[in-house]
C-alpha positions in Angstrom: 44.2 23.9 -12.5 44.5 21.0 -14.9 41.6 20.0 -17.0 41.0 16.5 -18.2 41.2 16.0 -22.0 37.8 15.6 -23.6 36.7 12.0 -24.1 37.4 10.5 -27.5 34.1 10.0 -29.4 33.8 6.7 -31.1 31.2 5.7 -33.8 29.9 2.2 -34.3 31.3 0.8 -37.6 28.8 0.6 -40.4 29.5 -1.1 -43.8 30.2 2.4 -45.4 32.8 3.1 -42.6 34.4 -0.3 -43.0 34.6 0.2 -46.8 36.4 3.6 -46.3 38.8 2.1 -43.7 39.7 -0.8 -45.9 40.2 1.4 -49.0 42.4 3.8 -47.2 44.4 1.0 -45.5 45.1 -0.6 -48.9 46.3 2.7 -50.5 50.1 3.2 -50.9 49.8 6.8 -49.7 48.4 5.7 -46.3 51.1 3.1 -46.0 53.7 5.8 -46.6 52.2 8.4 -44.2 51.7 6.0 -41.3 48.0 6.3 -41.3 47.7 2.6 -42.2 49.5 1.7 -38.9 46.8 3.5 -36.9 44.0 1.9 -39.0 45.3 -1.6 -38.5 43.9 -1.7 -34.9 40.4 -0.6 -36.1 39.8 -2.6 -39.3 37.9 -5.4 -37.5 36.8 -3.4 -34.5 33.2 -2.3 -33.9 34.2 1.1 -32.6 36.1 3.7 -34.6 37.4 7.1 -33.2 35.7 10.0 -35.0 39.0 11.9 -35.4 40.6 8.9 -37.2 37.5 8.5 -39.4 37.7 12.2 -40.3 41.4 11.9 -41.3 40.6 8.8 -43.4 37.8 10.7 -45.1 40.2 13.5 -46.0 42.8 11.0 -47.2 40.1 9.3 -49.3 39.0 12.6 -50.9 42.6 13.8 -51.6 44.4 10.6 -52.5 41.7 8.2 -53.7 39.4 10.5 -55.4 36.4 9.4 -53.3 33.6 11.9 -53.6 31.3 10.8 -50.8 30.8 13.3 -48.1 31.6 12.6 -44.4 27.9 12.8 -43.8 27.2 10.0 -46.4 29.9 7.8 -44.8 28.7 8.2 -41.2 25.0 8.1 -42.0 23.3 5.5 -39.8 26.2 5.2 -37.5 25.6 5.7 -33.8 27.9 7.0 -31.1 29.5 4.1 -29.3 29.5 4.6 -25.6 32.5 3.4 -23.6 31.8 0.3 -21.5 31.0 1.0 -17.9 33.8 0.5 -15.4 34.0 -3.1 -14.3 34.6 -2.6 -10.6 34.2 0.1 -8.1 37.1 -0.3 -5.7 36.0 0.9 -2.3 38.4 1.0 0.6 37.7 -1.6 3.3 37.2 1.2 5.9 34.6 2.9 3.7 32.9 -0.5 3.1 32.7 -1.2 6.8 31.2 2.3 7.5 28.6 1.8 4.7 27.8 -1.7 6.1 27.4 -0.2 9.6 25.1 2.5 8.3 23.0 0.0 6.4 22.7 -2.3 9.4 21.7 0.7 11.6 19.0 1.7 9.1 17.7 -1.8 8.9 17.6 -2.1 12.8 15.7 1.3 13.1 13.3 0.2 10.4 12.6 -3.1 12.2 12.1 -1.3 15.5 9.7 1.2 13.9 7.7 -1.6 12.3 7.6 -4.1 15.2 7.6 -1.6 18.1 3.9 -1.7 18.5 3.5 -5.4 18.2 6.3 -6.7 20.5 6.9 -6.1 24.2 9.9 -4.0 25.3 13.6 -5.1 25.1 13.5 -6.3 28.8 11.2 -9.2 28.1 11.1 -11.7 30.9 11.8 -9.2 33.8 8.7 -7.1 33.1 5.1 -7.9 33.8 3.3 -9.2 30.8 2.0 -6.5 28.5 -1.8 -6.3 28.4 -3.3 -4.5 25.4 -5.3 -1.4 26.0 -8.7 -2.8 24.8 -8.3 -5.9 27.0 -7.6 -3.7 30.0 -10.7 -1.6 29.3 -12.9 -4.7 29.1 -11.5 -6.2 32.3 -12.0 -2.9 34.2 -15.6 -2.7 32.9 -16.4 -6.2 34.0 -14.8 -5.6 37.4 -16.8 -2.3 37.8 -20.1 -4.1 37.0 -19.5 -6.8 39.6 -18.4 -4.4 42.3 -21.5 -2.3 41.7 -23.8 -5.4 41.9 -22.1 -6.6 45.1 -22.3 -3.1 46.7 -26.0 -2.8 45.8 -26.7 -6.3 47.3 -24.9 -5.4 50.6 -26.7 -2.0 50.8 -30.1 -3.3 50.1 -29.6 -6.2 52.5 -28.7 -3.9 55.4 -31.4 -1.4 54.6 -33.9 -4.3 54.3 -33.2 -5.3 57.9 -35.0 -2.1 59.0 -38.1 -2.9 56.9 -38.5 -6.7 57.4 -37.2 -9.0 60.0 -37.3 -12.1 57.7 -33.8 -12.8 56.3 -35.2 -14.6 53.3 -37.0 -11.4 52.1 -33.9 -9.3 52.7 -31.8 -11.7 50.6 -34.4 -12.0 47.9 -35.0 -8.3 47.5 -31.2 -7.5 47.7 -30.5 -10.2 45.1 -33.2 -9.0 42.7 -32.1 -5.4 42.9 -28.4 -6.5 42.5 -29.3 -8.4 39.3 -31.3 -5.4 38.0 -28.3 -3.1 38.5 -25.9 -5.8 37.1 -28.0 -6.0 33.9 -28.1 -2.2 33.6 -24.4 -1.8 34.1 -23.6 -4.6 31.6 -25.9 -3.0 29.0 -24.2 0.4 29.5 -20.7 -1.1 29.3 -21.7 -2.9 26.1 -23.1 0.3 24.6 -20.0 2.4 25.5 -17.8 -0.4 23.9 -19.7 -0.2 20.7 -19.5 3.6 20.6 -15.8 3.4 21.2 -15.4 0.9 18.3 -17.4 3.1 15.9 -15.4 6.2 16.7 
């Protein structure tokens, strides 16, 4: 199993770090040892590798007689994070799969949200959708009228046994039908209010 090398830690260049780098770069010992060649790339850079900075500090203590500690040189410096990768290259097949999944999720979300508000997918061939509350109201009104008509018919035929005059039969049947109609309407209204409050 191969392990990846640890990432190189960079520090942001502070004025103290820049002074150290320029002093070591200008020294003849650094020119002879090849350290100046490595330093050339980092003299004007904002990020300096910590390992190179440590070697420059040792060179500064040994060859230049600098007495500052590495802590004093790096004080106030922050770790410089590498820039994020610029692009995430995804294969076209993976991108198509991700797009299909996203579209499927959006479709399911839309169906879940609009499923109660819209008629089914076979719109046009089905009968129009009537909401539940409208259906209840329509059935209650129909029930009230059927009850009133049946009371009128029943009282009219029973009235024929009591009175021979057709006007009295119609009048009594009509008054009782209206009385039943009013009572049924009041009961339907009350049950609708109780259903709304629940």
